[in-house]
SERO-4910 file (N, C-alpha, C, O; in steps of 0.05 Angstrom, whole numbers):
BEGIN
 pado doro    nc1    nc2    nc3   cac1   cac2   cac3    cc1    cc2    cc3    oc1    oc2    oc3
  Met    A     27    -26     10      3      2    -10     18     26     -2     27     30     20
  Pro    A     21     42    -21     30     72    -23     22     90     12      1     89     25
  Asp    A     46    105     18     52    120     33     26    140     25     19    144      2
  Pro    A     12    153     48     -9    174     33     10    197     39     30    194     53
  Glu    A      4    223     25     11    236      8     17    262     29      0    278     37
  Pro    A     50    263     35     53    279     54     34    302     64     17    310     49
  Ile    A     37    316    100     27    334     89     57    365     89     81    362     95
  Pro    A     46    385     81     79    402     89     67    409    115     43    409    122
  Ala    A     94    415    130     95    432    159    113    445    159    128    444    139
  Ala    A    119    459    176    143    479    190    152    484    215    134    490    231
  Thr    A    168    484    222    176    484    261    195    506    258    209    508    238
  Leu    A    195    520    278    217    548    292    229    532    308    219    516    323
  Ile    A    260    538    303    280    531    326    286    555    326    296    570    309
  Val    A    275    559    359    279    597    362    311    589    382    315    567    392
  Met    A    327    609    384    350    618    401    360    631    403    367    647    386
  Arg    A    367    632    430    373    652    444    395    650    465    392    635    485
  Asp    A    422    669    462    441    657    465    449    663    506    435    676    522
  Ala    A    460    655    509    458    661    542    485    677    550    507    672    540
  Arg    A    482    695    567    516    707    578    527    688    588    543    700    602
  Ser    A    532    662    593    555    644    591    543    604    601    531    594    620
  Gly    A    554    595    578    532    567    567    531    571    548    540    590    536
  Pro    A    513    547    536    501    550    511    479    557    508    466    556    529
  Pro    A    464    565    483    440    578    483    414    556    489    410    531    488
  Glu    A    396    584    497    373    566    499    356    561    477    358    574    456
  Leu    A    338    541    481    319    535    453    287    543    464    283    541    488
  Leu    A    270    551    451    247    555    459    230    519    450    230    505    430
  Met    A    219    515    478    214    479    473    191    491    478    189    514    486
  Val    A    160    467    471    133    456    480    129    437    480    141    423    464
  Glu    A    109    424    502    104    396    501     79    394    497     65    405    514
  Arg    A     68    382    480     45    376    465     25    366    485     33    353    505
  Ser    A     -9    373    480    -22    361    504    -20    332    496    -13    326    474
  Arg    A    -26    314    516    -35    279    508    -56    277    487    -56    258    471
  Ala    A    -77    300    486    -92    283    479    -94    298    442   -113    298    428
  Met    A    -75    306    438    -63    304    409    -46    278    394    -24    267    397
  Val    A    -70    274    375    -64    244    367    -35    250    357    -21    232    364
  Phe    A    -18    275    337     16    270    332     39    272    348     54    292    347
  Ala    A     42    253    363     67    258    378     47    284    407     54    307    413
  Gly    A     29    270    415     17    277    438     34    274    468     47    254    473
  Gly    A     33    287    479     59    282    501     83    289    501     97    286    521
  Ala    A     94    300    478    122    300    464    132    329    462    118    347    452
  Leu    A    156    334    471    172    367    479    178    371    451    195    356    443
  Val    A    169    387    435    173    395    407    190    414    410    200    420    432
  Phe    A    197    431    378    193    455    376    171    466    368    158    446    361
  Pro    A    154    491    363    131    497    351    137    497    323    156    502    309
  Gly    A    106    490    320    108    480    287     84    471    285     72    461    304
  Gly    A     76    473    261     57    464    251     46    457    213     61    466    196
  Arg    A     21    443    205     18    448    174     13    468    169      3    486    183
  Val    A     22    468    140     26    496    125      0    497    117     -9    481    101
  Asp    A    -19    519    129    -50    525    121    -45    540     94    -25    553     87
  Pro    A    -77    534     73    -82    549     51    -75    577     47    -66    588     27
  Ala    A    -79    587     71    -77    625     79    -43    620     67    -37    624     44
  Asp    A    -27    611     86      6    611     85      7    610     57     19    629     48
  His    A     -2    593     38      7    590     10     -3    624     -3     12    640    -14
  Ala    A    -34    628      3    -36    647    -10    -26    681     -2    -33    704    -10
  Ala    A    -12    673     14      2    706     19     30    698     17     42    716     29
  Ala    A     48    679      8     68    670    -10     56    677    -28     54    702    -32
  Asp    A     47    662    -44     41    668    -80     40    693    -84     39    696   -109
  Val    A     38    716    -73     53    742    -77     77    757    -71     77    782    -73
  Ile    A     99    741    -64    116    744    -55    136    724    -79    133    701    -86
  Glu    A    155    741    -85    173    740   -106    199    705   -101    219    708    -87
  Gly    A    195    682   -112    212    671    -96    194    635    -94    171    630   -103
  Asp    A    211    615    -81    203    599    -77    179    590    -58    184    588    -34
  Val    A    155    586    -67    132    595    -64    132    569    -36    132    576    -12
  Asn    A    133    546    -42    137    529    -15    153    537      4    146    533     27
  Asp    A    168    544     -1    189    554     17    179    579     33    177    581     58
  Leu    A    174    596     15    160    620     28    131    617     50    125    632     69
  Ala    A    115    588     36     97    588     52     98    576     85     82    577    104
  Ala    A    131    560     80    128    542    106    138    562    121    128    563    144
  Arg    A    160    581    114    164    607    128    146    619    149    146    619    174
  Ile    A    124    633    122     96    635    138     84    626    161     78    641    179
  Ala    A     79    601    162     75    581    177     93    577    197     81    568    216
  Ala    A    110    579    201    130    572    230    130    603    236    123    605    260
  Ile    A    131    611    233    124    636    244     98    643    265     97    650    288
  Arg    A     75    635    241     51    635    252     49    620    273     43    631    294
  Glu    A     51    602    273     50    577    296     62    579    320     52    572    342
  Thr    A     89    589    316    105    596    337     93    620    354     96    622    379
  Leu    A     82    636    339     57    663    359     43    655    370     40    661    394
  Glu    A     25    632    355      5    623    367      4    606    382    -16    604    396
  Glu    A     30    585    385     29    566    413     46    578    428     41    574    452
  Ala    A     68    595    425     77    604    448     80    631    459     88    636    482
  Gly    A     72    648    443     69    682    445     94    687    439    101    706    452
  Ile    A    115    678    423    138    698    408    137    696    380    136    677    365
  Ala    A    138    729    378    143    741    352    158    744    339    165    768    337
  Val    A    172    721    320    193    729    315    188    725    284    172    708    275
  Gly    A    206    748    265    200    747    238    172    762    224    159    757    204
  Leu    A    168    787    250    148    789    249    150    834    255    153    841    279
  Asp    A    146    856    235    154    871    240    127    888    247    111    895    229
  Val    A    124    895    274     97    905    277     95    922    303    109    917    322
  Pro    A     81    937    304     94    965    323     81    945    349     66    926    349
  Asp    A     99    964    374    101    952    399     72    949    407     56    967    408
  Gly    A     66    914    415     38    915    430     26    898    417     15    880    429
  Ala    A     27    899    378      0    898    364     16    858    371     -4    845    368
  Ala    A     34    844    376     36    825    374     13    805    384      4    784    375
  Thr    A      8    822    409     -7    806    428    -39    810    405    -58    793    403
  Ser    A    -38    825    396    -72    820    383    -65    804    349    -76    786    336
  Val    A    -48    816    344    -36    791    323    -47    755    328    -59    738    315
  Arg    A    -35    757    353    -45    734    365    -73    716    370    -80    693    365
  Ala    A    -84    738    384   -114    734    388   -122    735    360   -133    714    353
  Gly    A   -119    755    338   -131    744    313   -131    722    306   -151    710    299
  Leu    A   -105    712    306    -99    685    294   -114    655    313   -111    633    303
  His    A   -124    657    330   -136    645    354   -164    644    340   -179    625    339
  Ala    A   -167    668    331   -196    670    327   -205    662    298   -227    671    289
  Gly    A   -183    640    276   -178    629    260   -173    656    231   -178    654    208
  Asp    A   -158    685    249   -157    700    216   -133    693    207   -118    677    220
  Ala    A   -125    707    178   -100    699    173    -78    719    174    -81    742    165
  Leu    A    -54    710    185    -30    729    182    -27    742    175    -24    763    187
  Ser    A    -26    740    146    -13    765    130    -38    789    137    -29    811    144
  Gly    A    -58    786    135    -88    808    138    -77    814    165    -65    836    164
  Leu    A    -76    804    186    -66    804    219    -48    831    211    -56    853    217
  Val    A    -24    828    197     -5    843    205     -5    869    184      9    888    190
  Ala    A    -18    869    164    -23    893    146    -43    900    156    -44    924    148
  Gly    A    -61    897    168    -77    913    187    -62    928    216    -76    944    229
  His    A    -46    923    222    -23    939    243      3    946    222     26    948    229
  Val    A     -4    949    198      8    975    185     41    961    184     59    977    185
  Gly    A     46    940    183     71    913    194     72    898    162     60    898    141
  Ala    A     95    885    176    100    871    157    116    840    170    119    836    194
  Leu    A    128    817    142    131    792    157    160    797    141    165    799    117
  Arg    A    173    799    161    202    794    164    213    753    152    218    739    172
  Leu    A    215    742    131    216    727    123    239    715    129    243    694    142
  Asp    A    259    738    113    292    730    121    300    730    143    323    723    145
  Met    A    287    736    166    296    725    196    303    701    203    315    696    223
  Leu    A    292    677    178    295    653    183    311    637    175    305    628    153
  Val    A    330    629    184    348    611    165    345    580    159    351    563    175
  Pro    A    338    576    140    327    540    131    357    520    143    380    523    137
  Phe    A    342    497    165    369    489    179    357    460    171    373    443    177
  Ala    A    333    447    158    336    421    157    309    412    144    290    427    147
  Arg    A    305    392    132    270    378    120    279    346    124    297    333    113
  Trp    A    261    341    143    247    315    145    223    299    139    202    308    147
  Leu    A    223    279    128    198    276    108    201    236    108    215    223     92
  Pro    A    186    227    130    194    198    140    177    183    112    170    194     91
  Arg    A    174    153    121    164    137    105    155    110    112    171     93    119
  Gly    A    135    106    112    128     74    116    120     78    148    126     60    164
  Val    A    109     96    154    105     99    188     70     98    191     54    108    175
  Pro    A     64     79    219     28     84    212     19    113    213     -3    120    205
  His    A     37    131    224     22    159    229     23    166    206     36    157    188
  Arg    A     -3    193    206     11    213    190     37    222    175     57    225    189
  Ile    A     38    224    160     65    233    149     70    259    136     65    262    112
  Phe    A     81    281    151     96    314    151    119    313    139    141    304    145
  Asp    A    109    327    115    146    334    108    154    364    115    145    382    102
  Thr    A    169    367    136    171    379    153    205    401    151    227    392    155
  Arg    A    201    426    145    216    443    138    222    471    168    211    490    178
  Phe    A    250    453    171    259    461    192    269    494    197    280    498    175
  Tyr    A    271    514    208    281    536    209    298    545    231    291    538    253
  Leu    A    320    561    230    325    575    259    320    595    257    317    600    233
  Ala    A    317    616    274    311    641    285    317    661    313    307    651    333
  Arg    A    328    680    316    346    680    341    316    700    353    297    713    345
  Ala    A    329    691    378    288    701    392    295    742    398    315    757    402
  Pro    A    277    743    398    273    779    409    284    776    430    289    753    439
  Arg    A    291    794    441    303    807    468    281    803    480    258    806    471
  Gly    A    291    794    510    266    795    528    243    768    525    234    756    545
  Ala    A    237    762    504    217    757    497    201    723    515    213    702    515
  Glu    A    179    728    526    177    696    546    152    682    540    129    692    542
  Pro    A    157    660    532    140    641    523    113    647    540    117    657    563
  Leu    A     73    640    525     59    636    540     41    608    527     29    605    505
  Val    A     43    595    543     31    567    528      2    577    513    -11    596    520
  Asp    A     -3    564    497    -34    572    488    -58    548    511    -83    550    512
  Gly    A    -44    534    521    -60    521    536    -83    494    522    -97    480    537
  Ser    A    -81    490    489    -93    480    481    -82    453    458    -87    430    462
  Glu    A    -70    460    438    -45    448    429    -20    429    455    -13    406    461
  Asn    A    -14    458    465     10    445    489      3    455    511    -12    474    515
  Val    A     15    443    527     13    449    565     37    459    568     43    457    592
  Arg    A     55    471    556     81    477    571     88    494    542     82    492    518
  Ala    A    107    515    560    125    524    535    150    546    555    147    567    568
  Phe    A    174    529    549    190    543    565    218    540    541    219    529    519
  Trp    A    238    555    557    265    562    554    285    538    556    272    528    575
  Ala    A    301    523    553    327    508    555    343    498    538    338    498    514
  Thr    A    362    489    548    392    480    525    385    461    521    372    448    537
  Ala    A    395    449    488    384    419    482    397    399    493    388    377    488
  Arg    A    423    403    513    427    384    523    413    377    550    414    355    561
  Asp    A    402    395    557    382    393    583    356    388    582    342    383    602
  Val    A    349    390    552    322    375    547    336    347    540    326    326    550
  Leu    A    353    346    527    358    308    520    364    302    552    348    284    557
  Ala    A    375    307    570    381    294    594    350    288    606    347    268    619
  Ala    A    329    305    601    308    300    617    295    270    602    285    249    611
  Ala    A    300    279    579    289    250    564    294    224    570    279    205    572
  Asp    A    333    224    572    344    206    583    334    190    602    332    166    603
  Ala    A    326    216    626    317    200    655    284    200    655    271    208    673
  Gly    A    278    192    638    244    184    623    232    208    648    213    206    664
  Glu    A    253    233    642    222    258    654    207    273    625    189    290    624
  Ala    A    223    261    604    203    278    577    205    263    560    223    247    562
  Met    A    186    261    532    187    244    509    192    266    493    187    290    494
  Leu    A    208    246    472    223    263    449    221    241    425    228    218    425
  Ile    A    210    257    401    193    229    380    229    239    369    242    258    377
  Phe    A    236    219    350    264    211    326    276    235    318    299    242    323
  Pro    A    256    247    302    271    278    296    276    294    313    298    305    310
  Thr    A    260    301    335    266    321    348    290    309    365    306    324    377
  Arg    A    292    289    365    325    275    383    343    280    367    365    288    376
  Arg    A    339    276    338    371    283    323    375    303    329    396    308    341
  Asn    A    354    328    321    359    355    318    376    363    345    400    366    344
  Leu    A    364    365    365    368    368    399    399    363    394    412    384    394
  Glu    A    415    339    388    435    325    384    456    350    367    477    362    375
  Arg    A    444    352    348    458    366    332    468    394    343    491    403    343
  Leu    A    434    413    356    440    437    363    453    434    399    449    454    413
  Ala    A    466    411    412    479    411    433    499    421    418    502    444    427
  Thr    A    516    419    398    533    417    391    557    440    385    580    440    378
  Phe    A    530    465    394    536    494    381    534    504    410    523    492    429
  Ala    A    548    530    412    565    543    433    544    578    427    540    592    446
  Cys    A    537    583    406    516    601    406    496    598    368    498    581    350
  Tyr    A    479    622    371    468    616    358    483    619    328    480    602    311
  Ala    A    501    644    324    522    639    298    540    616    292    555    611    273
  Asp    A    533    603    314    552    573    302    532    555    300    536    531    302
  Ala    A    496    569    292    478    539    276    472    551    260    455    540    245
  Val    A    480    583    252    470    588    223    498    582    207    497    573    184
  Ala    A    529    587    225    547    571    207    538    546    199    539    542    174
  Asp    A    528    526    216    527    491    211    517    492    191    525    480    172
  Ala    A    494    511    191    472    506    169    476    517    134    465    516    113
  Ala    A    494    525    144    511    544    114    519    513    108    507    500     91
  Ala    A    542    499    126    564    483    111    541    458    100    541    446     79
  His    A    522    456    119    502    430    112    483    436     87    461    434     97
  Pro    A    478    443     62    459    457     48    436    430     55    442    406     51
  Val    A    405    439     67    389    433     69    385    411     51    388    419     27
  Arg    A    378    384     52    366    357     40    347    347     52    343    353     76
  Thr    A    330    326     39    305    317     47    310    294     70    315    273     58
  Ile    A    311    290     97    325    268    105    296    256    110    275    267    116
  Thr    A    303    226    105    277    203    105    296    188    117    319    184    110
  Pro    A    282    178    143    298    160    164    283    124    148    261    116    140
  Trp    A    311    111    150    308     90    136    310     63    158    311     73    180
  Thr    A    310     35    162    316     17    175    337      1    171    340     -5    147
  Glu    A    354    -11    188    380    -21    175    377    -43    200    374    -37    224
  Thr    A    379    -71    190    392    -91    209    420    -95    219    436   -105    202
  Arg    A    433    -89    251    458    -97    245    458   -119    265    437   -132    269
  Asp    A    479   -123    277    485   -148    291    466   -153    312    456   -175    314
  Asp    A    460   -137    326    447   -138    349    422   -126    352    409   -130    372
  Ala    A    414   -109    332    377   -103    327    379    -89    305    398    -79    293
  Asp    A    348    -89    298    347    -63    277    347    -37    284    334    -28    303
  Tyr    A    360    -22    268    368     10    276    346     26    259    338     12    240
  Leu    A    334     50    262    329     76    248    357     89    241    376     89    256
  Cys    A    356     99    220    377    110    209    375    131    197    353    135    186
  Ile    A    399    152    194    399    176    174    419    183    160    439    170    166
  Pro    A    422    197    147    445    199    128    477    210    157    473    219    180
  Asp    A    507    203    143    518    208    168    533    234    152    547    251    164
  Asp    A    530    234    135    540    266    127    516    288    132    517    304    114
  Ala    A    495    293    149    479    313    137    487    332    157    475    352    153
  Gly    A    505    337    181    519    347    201    497    339    229    484    356    242
  Tyr    A    498    312    233    484    301    255    506    281    271    518    262    262
  Pro    A    506    298    303    528    267    313    523    234    313    536    213    310
  Val    A    492    245    321    484    219    325    462    207    294    444    223    286
  Thr    A    465    183    281    460    173    259    438    151    261    424    143    243
  Ala    A    438    145    286    424    114    289    413    101    312    430     98    329
  Glu    A    391     94    318    383     92    341    364     69    339    344     69    324
  Arg    A    371     49    356    350     23    357    323     19    358    314     22    381
  Leu    A    305     13    340    285     17    326    264      8    356    241     16    360
  Asp    A    273     -4    367    258    -13    393    262      1    416    250     -5    437
  Gln    A    278     23    413    279     53    433    272     83    415    274    103    429
  Ala    A    266     89    388    259    103    385    233    105    383    218     85    387
  Val    A    220    140    373    193    139    383    195    160    361    211    177    354
  Arg    A    160    145    351    163    160    317    131    163    316    116    156    298
  Ala    A    123    177    342    101    188    340     78    178    340     58    193    337
***
């Protein structure tokens, strides 16, 4: 039976540099009631909506990439209250977020505040497209962005039950201690992010590893089956035992 048609999606890895130590990342905890990745810690994001495509259609460039950037900005504001990639007057982001929760399109809300989308503030980082899995398949583009100064997350209380800042290593440690759940793509990206000392390092690494679609595959080794990804895409860990990997 062929795989279902992939659903275009976008994720935003928002980073803020620390005065000392590694950068912190914006993480959200999915509600356990959610069908996909319920209870997992993830980066803000979600599917690309028709309104995102409509807004991208009037901008010069790759419409699929532009629509994904718009979706990543929209989802981050909806889910965590962090306005990245938006040039709007002070205080307007709260009104824009309320409009999003009411079902209005991001582009219209921004225009209503005489603002603009700043899609150039997002840096392409990765793209993941699983195959042969029992759940819905998402073709997810990952982007990097620097956190606005002083930004603190506000959980939406519906799709997510928690939003917080943490280093990649701290999130991985929580998962290893059984205190958090990470799906396979999130874990692999956190391991990569844990190697960076600052946001600039992450941007440089993204430039050194041009984005190509990563589709994990299963490989039988001496002791077990492993879920694998390419070993030349910038990821320090490229395989995990299949019976230990969480695939949403």
